[in-house]
DRENKE-780504 format. One record per residue (C-alpha): residue in one letter; x, y, z. Coordinates in steps of 0.001 Angstrom, whole numbers, padded with zeros to 6 digits. Layout:
REC type      xx      yy      zz
REC    A       X       Y       Z
...
This chain:
REC type      xx      yy      zz
REC    M  039140  077341  107994
REC    S  041520  080296  108295
REC    T  043765  081432  105464
REC    R  047253  082700  106293
REC    I  047982  086036  104615
REC    L  051612  087026  104007
REC    V  052175  090689  104837
REC    L  055183  091965  102894
REC    P  057316  094915  104041
REC    R  056277  098222  102509
REC    T  059621  100029  102358
REC    L  063032  099302  100924
REC    D  064636  100267  104236
REC    A  062823  097495  106106
REC    P  065201  094845  107499
REC    V  065463  091568  105604
REC    S  064027  089853  108689
REC    A  060648  091321  107652
REC    L  060519  088898  104706
REC    P  058555  085654  105083
REC    N  060467  082503  106068
REC    L  063619  084467  106914
REC    R  064810  083575  110406
REC    P  067043  085730  112649
REC    T  069962  083359  111969
REC    D  069424  083869  108229
REC    A  069464  087652  108740
REC    K  072834  087377  110510
REC    R  074230  085310  107649
REC    L  073009  087826  105074
REC    A  074598  090618  107123
REC    K  077982  088934  106581
REC    L  077393  089521  102861
REC    G  076558  093186  103485
REC    I  072815  092587  103059
REC    T  070749  094044  105906
REC    S  067790  095742  104188
REC    I  065337  094920  101398
REC    R  067178  097466  099225
REC    D  070488  095635  099770
REC    L  068878  092328  098820
REC    L  067375  093653  095587
REC    L  070565  095434  094513
REC    T  072708  092317  095063
REC    L  072415  090491  091749
REC    P  073561  086900  091191
REC    F  077193  086685  090100
REC    D  076355  083945  087570
REC    W  073640  081600  086351
REC    E  073327  077882  085828
REC    A  071427  076991  082661
REC    Y  069379  073800  083002
REC    G  067018  074464  080107
REC    G  063333  073594  079934
REC    P  061929  070218  081061
REC    A  063377  067293  079084
REC    A  062314  063664  078753
REC    I  064544  061130  080491
REC    A  065066  059403  077128
REC    D  066565  062631  075705
REC    L  069103  063229  078490
REC    V  072827  063388  077681
REC    A  075467  062499  080279
REC    G  077701  065441  081187
REC    R  075068  068127  080527
REC    Q  072788  070122  082829
REC    A  069100  069270  082520
REC    T  065648  069674  084066
REC    V  063334  066669  084468
REC    I  059703  066580  085634
REC    G  058297  063259  086789
REC    A  056685  061267  089565
REC    V  058537  059835  092548
REC    H  058465  056061  092017
REC    S  060390  055288  095216
REC    I  062270  057259  097874
REC    S  064046  056277  101082
REC    P  066841  057373  103431
REC    K  069957  055208  103420
REC    V  073362  054891  105076
REC    T  076375  053867  103007
REC    P  078019  050672  104313
REC    R  081636  051890  104300
REC    R  081649  055564  105221
REC    R  078307  055492  107058
REC    M  077196  058537  105071
REC    K  073515  059449  105294
REC    L  071725  060049  102003
REC    T  068339  060066  100313
REC    E  067856  057930  097191
REC    A  064890  058236  094836
REC    M  063727  056929  091458
REC    I  061802  059301  089211
REC    H  059748  058202  086198
REC    D  058321  060515  083540
REC    G  055776  058120  082046
REC    S  058256  056250  079879
REC    D  059932  052951  080641
REC    L  063084  054782  081750
REC    G  063846  055955  085267
REC    L  066172  058614  086664
REC    R  068088  057727  089828
REC    V  068531  060719  092148
REC    V  070813  060835  095207
REC    W  071056  063613  097799
REC    F  074127  063168  100022
REC    N  073936  064278  103680
REC    Q  070303  065317  103144
REC    A  068315  062483  104695
REC    F  065530  064958  105557
REC    I  064429  065058  101899
REC    A  062922  061588  102381
REC    K  060410  063249  104737
REC    Q  059604  066100  102328
REC    L  059008  064045  099184
REC    H  056849  060918  099037
REC    K  056042  058175  096571
REC    G  053662  059488  093911
REC    D  054633  063166  094335
REC    R  055100  065151  091148
REC    V  058535  066754  091286
REC    A  060990  068766  089183
REC    V  064737  068150  089519
REC    A  067575  070095  087886
REC    G  071228  069107  087913
REC    L  074158  067546  086090
REC    V  073257  064319  084282
REC    K  075611  061379  084867
REC    Q  075765  057956  083255
REC    G  073718  055583  085381
REC    R  074822  052401  087118
REC    Y  073155  049239  088324
REC    G  070814  049008  085314
REC    V  069703  052669  085419
REC    S  070265  054802  082309
REC    F  070962  058142  084034
REC    E  071376  059642  087489
REC    M  071762  063016  089223
REC    Q  073611  063790  092449
REC    N  072423  066582  094775
REC    P  070093  068173  092195
REC    H  067861  071152  092923
REC    Y  064290  069986  093456
REC    E  060785  071435  093692
REC    R  057594  069643  094624
REC    L  054783  070445  092152
REC    D  051001  070218  092194
REC    D  049510  067144  090554
REC    S  048260  069135  087557
REC    D  050362  068624  084423
REC    E  049902  072314  083614
REC    I  051830  073489  086684
REC    M  055483  074097  085800
REC    P  058389  074625  088235
REC    S  058993  078204  089347
REC    R  062188  077774  091369
REC    V  064207  075063  089602
REC    G  065207  074507  086000
REC    G  065761  077010  083225
REC    L  068164  079705  084421
REC    M  068975  079332  088132
REC    P  070852  082084  089987
REC    K  074209  081673  091742
REC    Y  074577  084139  094625
REC    H  077608  084731  096816
REC    L  077097  082643  099953
REC    V  078259  082044  103502
REC    D  077864  078855  105496
REC    G  074176  078109  106099
REC    L  072846  079931  103017
REC    S  072008  078567  099582
REC    S  071281  080302  096294
REC    R  067844  078716  096367
REC    K  067042  080324  099730
REC    I  068199  083752  098585
REC    A  066229  083427  095341
REC    R  063087  082692  097367
REC    W  063565  085824  099502
REC    V  064313  087917  096413
REC    E  061090  086633  094856
REC    A  059171  087926  097876
REC    A  060898  091329  097710
REC    L  060686  091914  093931
REC    P  057299  093723  094083
REC    L  059189  096582  095789
REC    A  061685  096933  092910
REC    G  059530  099663  091361
REC    T  060211  101932  094354
REC    L  064023  101862  093967
REC    E  065552  105317  093518
REC    E  067269  106027  090190
REC    V  070820  107236  090942
REC    L  071906  107786  087335
REC    P  070926  111045  085615
REC    D  068566  110435  082674
REC    E  071020  111863  080130
REC    V  073800  109558  081363
REC    R  071550  106504  081290
REC    Q  070217  107293  077820
REC    H  073657  108110  076414
REC    H  075018  104725  077533
REC    R  071765  102868  076726
REC    L  071316  101571  080254
REC    L  068207  100015  081785
REC    P  066248  101847  084507
REC    V  067216  100507  087931
REC    A  063880  098755  088579
REC    E  064003  096939  085249
REC    A  067672  096023  085770
REC    V  066856  094493  089167
REC    R  063934  092482  087753
REC    R  065949  091190  084787
REC    G  069036  090596  086912
REC    H  067211  088336  089345
REC    R  064770  086776  086841
REC    P  066261  086931  083333
REC    E  064540  085244  080447
REC    S  067795  085034  078485
REC    D  071545  085554  078817
REC    D  071142  088962  077152
REC    D  068694  090033  079878
REC    Y  071230  089222  082580
REC    R  074147  090859  080729
REC    E  072213  094105  080260
REC    A  071119  094137  083904
REC    R  074649  093450  085088
REC    R  076110  096146  082814
REC    R  073727  098715  084233
REC    M  074462  097837  087872
REC    V  078254  097779  087360
REC    F  078104  101143  085576
REC    A  076129  102610  088495
REC    E  078724  101344  091009
REC    L  081593  102898  089065
REC    F  079598  106100  088507
REC    E  078987  106468  092256
REC    L  082659  105717  092978
REC    Q  083895  108318  090500
REC    T  081369  110839  091835
REC    A  082746  110277  095334
REC    F  086299  110748  094020
REC    A  085268  113995  092300
REC    M  083801  115252  095581
REC    M  087004  114282  097408
REC    R  089129  116116  094830
REC    A  086911  119186  095189
REC    S  087189  118986  098981
REC    I  090988  118757  098785
REC    A  091162  121675  096349
REC    A  088985  123797  098653
REC    E  091664  123654  101375
REC    P  094737  125150  099684
REC    A  098322  124112  100316
REC    T  101410  126294  100411
REC    P  102952  126195  096915
REC    V  106543  124932  096737
REC    P  108422  126740  093945
REC    Y  110763  124662  091793
REC    R  114431  125543  092291
REC    Q  117006  124024  089959
REC    E  119869  124475  092439
REC    V  118018  122251  094923
REC    I  117682  119316  092542
REC    D  121299  119808  091380
REC    A  122555  119615  094979
REC    F  120330  116611  095638
REC    K  121575  114658  092613
REC    S  125226  115446  093326
REC    G  124883  114078  096854
REC    L  123149  110840  095870
REC    G  126176  108984  094584
REC    F  124174  107360  091769
REC    E  122226  108406  088681
REC    L  118436  108514  088900
REC    T  116648  106273  086399
REC    R  114436  107731  083683
REC    A  111324  106621  085589
REC    Q  112572  108189  088840
REC    K  113240  111489  087073
REC    K  109741  111517  085568
REC    A  108071  110686  088904
REC    T  110110  113418  090624
REC    W  109153  115974  087976
REC    D  105459  114974  088291
REC    A  105641  115615  092038
REC    F  107487  118933  091631
REC    Q  104817  120176  089224
REC    D  102087  119216  091703
REC    M  103852  120907  094617
REC    Q  104096  124246  092777
REC    R  100299  124592  092878
REC    T  098014  125772  095660
REC    V  095873  122665  095109
REC    P  097508  120101  097437
REC    M  099444  117329  095714
REC    N  097661  113987  096131
REC    R  099862  111489  094295
REC    L  100343  107706  094440
REC    L  103885  106548  093647
REC    N  103751  102924  092513
REC    G  107042  101126  091969
REC    D  108429  097647  092375
REC    V  110487  096751  095417
REC    G  113927  098348  095055
REC    S  112909  100683  092224
REC    G  113952  103794  094154
REC    K  110747  105337  095502
REC    T  112563  106621  098602
REC    A  114915  108729  096461
REC    V  111902  110385  094794
REC    A  110388  111157  098205
REC    A  113736  112538  099427
REC    A  113895  114916  096446
REC    C  110429  116213  097380
REC    V  111556  116699  101002
REC    A  114573  118705  099793
REC    M  112362  120964  097659
REC    A  109920  121494  100553
REC    H  112822  122345  102888
REC    A  114060  124964  100419
REC    A  110623  126610  100750
REC    D  110975  126625  104584
REC    L  108426  123827  104951
REC    Q  108692  120696  107085
REC    S  108044  117127  105947
REC    V  106893  113928  107618
REC    V  107310  110298  106487
REC    M  105138  107570  108059
REC    A  106000  103863  107700
REC    P  104022  100820  108923
REC    T  106821  099212  110981
REC    E  109643  100441  113180
REC    I  112192  098455  111163
REC    L  111146  100275  107993
REC    A  111013  103647  109784
REC    R  114586  103237  111058
REC    Q  115752  102217  107592
REC    H  114097  105324  106134
REC    L  115867  107397  108788
REC    R  119258  106120  107598
REC    K  118403  106603  103912
REC    F  116940  110100  104236
REC    R  119905  111202  106330
REC    A  122308  109790  103731
REC    Y  120423  111435  100850
REC    L  119866  114850  102459
REC    E  121837  115928  105515
REC    E  125267  116332  103868
REC    S  123891  118038  100753
REC    F  121625  120446  102646
REC    P  123150  121958  105802
REC    G  120404  122697  108302
REC    L  118143  119909  107022
REC    T  117810  117751  110141
REC    V  116103  114342  110032
REC    E  114591  112960  113255
REC    L  112921  109667  114247
REC    L  109705  109205  116256
REC    V  108657  105652  117202
REC    S  106897  104212  120242
REC    S  109933  102227  121468
REC    Q  111950  105394  122140
REC    S  112336  106670  125685
REC    A  109848  109282  126866
REC    A  112615  111896  126983
REC    E  113698  111189  123400
REC    R  110120  111326  122085
REC    R  109599  114611  123948
REC    R  112778  116058  122391
REC    V  111664  115112  118851
REC    R  108134  116473  119410
REC    T  109603  119766  120632
REC    A  111899  119988  117594
REC    A  108966  119360  115236
REC    A  106662  121855  116954
REC    S  109341  124570  117024
REC    G  110467  124020  113436
REC    H  113995  122965  114427
REC    C  113872  119788  112316
REC    A  113011  119603  108623
REC    L  111868  115976  108481
REC    V  110414  113542  111018
REC    V  110343  109854  110081
REC    G  108225  107508  112172
REC    T  105403  105036  112617
REC    H  101862  105416  113997
REC    A  103440  107465  116810
REC    L  103377  110412  114375
REC    I  099573  110675  114462
REC    E  099249  110906  118246
REC    E  097521  114058  119489
REC    D  100593  115628  121097
REC    V  102609  115609  117836
REC    E  102536  119002  116088
REC    F  104519  120707  113329
REC    A  105405  124370  113001
REC    N  104978  124495  109225
REC    L  104181  121114  107668
REC    G  104261  121229  103879
REC    L  104701  117587  102774
REC    A  103342  114295  104152
REC    V  104654  110979  102791
REC    V  103141  107574  103596
REC    D  105090  104434  102691
REC    E  103279  101150  102012
REC    Q  100119  103233  102100
REC    H  097797  100197  101807
REC    R  098867  099271  105356
REC    F  097170  102407  106723
REC    G  093476  103242  106863
REC    T  091927  106397  105413
REC    R  091484  107873  108907
REC    Q  095162  107346  109765
REC    R  096268  109061  106558
REC    E  093894  111968  107232
REC    L  095207  112348  110799
REC    L  098714  112686  109380
REC    R  097566  115291  106850
REC    A  095906  117266  109656
REC    K  099213  117820  111481
REC    G  099931  121040  109585
REC    Q  098365  124492  109804
REC    G  097006  124164  106265
REC    R  096740  121069  104103
REC    P  100159  119593  103230
REC    H  101078  118116  099878
REC    F  100606  114335  100057
REC    L  102665  111521  098502
REC    A  101713  107859  099016
REC    M  104139  105079  098076
REC    T  103433  101401  097460
REC    A  105384  098451  096085
REC    T  102294  096272  095674
REC    P  101838  095803  091904
REC    I  098653  097651  090934
REC    P  097575  097748  087257
REC    R  096906  101324  086165
REC    T  093197  100702  085539
REC    L  092804  099222  089028
REC    A  094797  102081  090556
REC    L  092436  104598  088955
REC    A  089437  102664  090309
REC    L  090821  102248  093840
REC    Y  092574  105597  094144
REC    G  090593  107723  091704
REC    E  091096  110846  093806
REC    M  094880  110507  093359
REC    S  097272  111121  090491
REC    V  099435  108082  089745
REC    S  103159  107883  088973
REC    V  104712  104533  088076
REC    I  108413  103673  088424
REC    D  108618  100877  085880
REC    E  112367  100197  085836
REC    L  114996  099116  088350
REC    P  118329  100872  088921
REC    P  121166  099558  086713
REC    G  123114  096587  088036
REC    R  120107  094819  089567
REC    T  119671  091205  088439
REC    P  116272  089461  088308
REC    V  115544  087212  091289
REC    T  115264  083497  090450
REC    T  112130  082015  092040
REC    D  111829  078274  092669
REC    V  109199  076121  094396
REC    I  110653  073178  096321
REC    D  108500  070479  097909
REC    P  109211  069559  101555
REC    D  110865  066261  100615
REC    H  113620  068182  098817
REC    R  114192  070852  101489
REC    R  117857  069787  101558
REC    R  118301  071454  098151
REC    A  117247  074778  099653
REC    Y  119604  074325  102609
REC    D  122480  073544  100227
REC    L  121755  076748  098273
REC    V  121713  078815  101481
REC    H  125027  077274  102555
REC    A  126613  077851  099146
REC    E  125552  081516  099030
REC    V  126811  082184  102565
REC    S  130099  080428  101730
REC    A  130403  082813  098765
REC    G  130231  085760  101171
REC    H  126518  086534  100912
REC    Q  123683  086408  103478
REC    A  120291  084700  103660
REC    F  116779  085059  105078
REC    I  114664  082110  106239
REC    I  111010  083130  106708
REC    C  108496  081276  108909
REC    P  104731  081967  109152
REC    L  104512  081851  112979
REC    I  106530  083048  115964
REC    E  105716  080078  118228
REC    E  104642  076535  117401
REC    S  100875  075997  117117
REC    E  098811  072898  117780
REC    A  096169  074097  115328
REC    L  098521  074753  112393
REC    V  101089  072327  111047
REC    V  103579  074979  109953
REC    R  107087  075842  111049
REC    S  107555  078531  113693
REC    A  110462  080969  113739
REC    T  111632  080208  117288
REC    A  111587  076409  116894
REC    E  113092  076571  113398
REC    F  115869  078881  114603
REC    E  116905  076388  117288
REC    R  116692  073413  114906
REC    L  118637  075096  112101
REC    R  121310  076418  114445
REC    T  121851  072974  115972
REC    D  121227  070493  113148
REC    V  121525  072235  109760
REC    F  123844  075264  109958
REC    P  125994  074724  113084
REC    D  128934  076384  111316
REC    L  127062  079601  110391
REC    R  126298  082724  112438
REC    M  122520  082866  112831
REC    G  120019  085374  114192
REC    L  116297  085501  115028
REC    I  113845  088378  114616
REC    H  110075  088625  115081
REC    G  107460  091164  116130
REC    R  107636  090431  119872
REC    L  111418  090781  120069
REC    K  112446  093886  122017
REC    D  115884  094357  120441
REC    K  114742  094113  116796
REC    E  116857  097109  115780
REC    E  120018  095583  117275
REC    V  119427  092294  115423
REC    M  118825  094119  112127
REC    Q  121957  096223  112576
REC    R  124015  093062  113146
REC    F  122508  091552  109986
REC    V  123213  094711  107964
REC    A  126786  094760  109314
REC    G  127303  091116  108307
REC    D  127675  089753  111854
REC    I  124632  087532  111193
REC    Q  124890  085327  108093
REC    V  121436  083689  108204
REC    L  118445  085548  109663
REC    V  115390  083507  110678
REC    A  112383  085838  110649
REC    T  108619  086212  110488
REC    A  106718  088642  108248
REC    V  108246  091504  110268
REC    V  110846  091816  107467
REC    E  108165  091938  104769
REC    V  108635  095616  103936
REC    G  111563  097947  103669
REC    V  114503  095842  104848
REC    D  117463  096806  102654
REC    V  120455  094461  102866
REC    P  122218  094475  099455
REC    N  124448  091553  100473
REC    A  121447  089231  101052
REC    S  121168  086979  098000
REC    V  118812  084170  099037
REC    M  115461  084002  100808
REC    M  113903  080692  101817
REC    I  110196  080850  102745
REC    E  108722  078036  104825
REC    G  104963  077468  104477
REC    A  104705  079840  101520
REC    E  101021  078928  101140
REC    R  100346  080782  104417
REC    F  101242  084126  102796
REC    G  099381  086166  100197
REC    L  100766  086966  096752
REC    A  101429  090594  097715
REC    Q  103407  089403  100762
REC    L  105450  086952  098687
REC    H  106171  089759  096220
REC    Q  107397  091937  099095
REC    F  109516  089105  100520
REC    R  111191  088540  097162
REC    G  112088  092225  097135
REC    R  114310  091747  100199
REC    V  116895  090016  097976
REC    G  118279  091049  094606
REC    R  119107  094532  095909
REC    G  122789  094157  095035
REC    A  124658  093088  091908
REC    A  124851  089381  092854
REC    R  122453  086821  091418
REC    S  119692  086190  093946
REC    Y  117203  083448  094759
């Protein structure tokens, strides 16, 4: 008789497929969770635990609580429910008393082939009040077949059971079994924390943290293991940020001296008073730009808080130092809006400060003209989209790079923009996505953070209301009333065209329906990402020729129409919270009450 010997992998870098009972399909599923090696598996602790406690007698069970029961299978059989034709396995378990525990596994008929009458088994799950003369029952409990000896206790169910992040086809029980096989290698894990740091913060060694994290004997064990692993993640992140800051500092920028006459001319040409928060953010940036260490600042402010004015002040100061600037936006609509704003803020107040636009929809001749002006130094500021980071775009003396809605660009895209100058330009990133300061420091630890936490005077809060589809008429009445009062409206749809797969309203179909059936007396327009004349449509909306604009998410960022006072969003559940926040920022930009 031959005995099968399990040969475990010897290194942490071995693929998870080297573990016993782990199939190639399982390896692919683990890869979706970022787990490809034994090291990855060991360092991925459960996110929580289910506490079932030690084995309890059936007579001592309490409905509504988690419990572990050990007993013998009195009966077990596969069944099909009469109404829904659902396959299940039903079993009765006795623990030597007169009471029985009814157990049901839904959609798991195969269990009837794995467990048999007379088998000793452990089950762990939520206890429910029994029916049909049975005191208690469990539905879909964890189970483990045990040897006949009363001394053998369950090793995989009951007590504290781990809850791992999963994808379809994986279970926490499967992952726990693979972790069990890999745990002997925990002692070979490299310690990333310096001894003095670990001792100062009273943190477990990595091997001990992994063992306790996967197999805790108490809640305190798991908490200490988790604390150590979270600390290590943040420590590595902050170390990476420190290295990035050192790398940035090693490549000096051209300092931009502060000149009072520049800011005086800028403010006099604005036509409005900067808020306290705008003044502070501007001063923060000016202080950064005076240094040879390149500015690397995140400007976080709500929609309509005036981030563009802060960026324009920085452009003016860079221009006074004979340096060029570049502003990159995620969409052409936003880039063209920035073009208008920067020209309004700067060109009259600073003769010789020319603002140009570079987007992919321009003619080849126009793009060539703008590239030549940038490369020769004949324009002070180029505003554009991804077209700015193409290889043939160069600047004579780039001193400031600004990225709007910076979360819409990847790290590589931002670095390509920074590389357009001879040295390293000062860098300002802007975002309207609300980011708590602690999260901003964690996500953008290599950056300084300025927050514009107030809106310009005269802005009124936007009233937000959720209306169910049966009362859509209320929303239409509000749109009609606002347009009748001289204002304008947006109607947002999740899709461009109708879809058979998704039961949501599309912009093209909704535009035709609204124009014909709901608002036949109003001037309507349609805009979406595939439309070639987007700029013409937006200009007509800004000019007031269009009263109601039906749109997709293409108007999510940057559209500035102060006369728009109402935005109706169809299928709001199809958008994320950050998108809805951006949408809401398209209204309430004037003095009128907005919805």
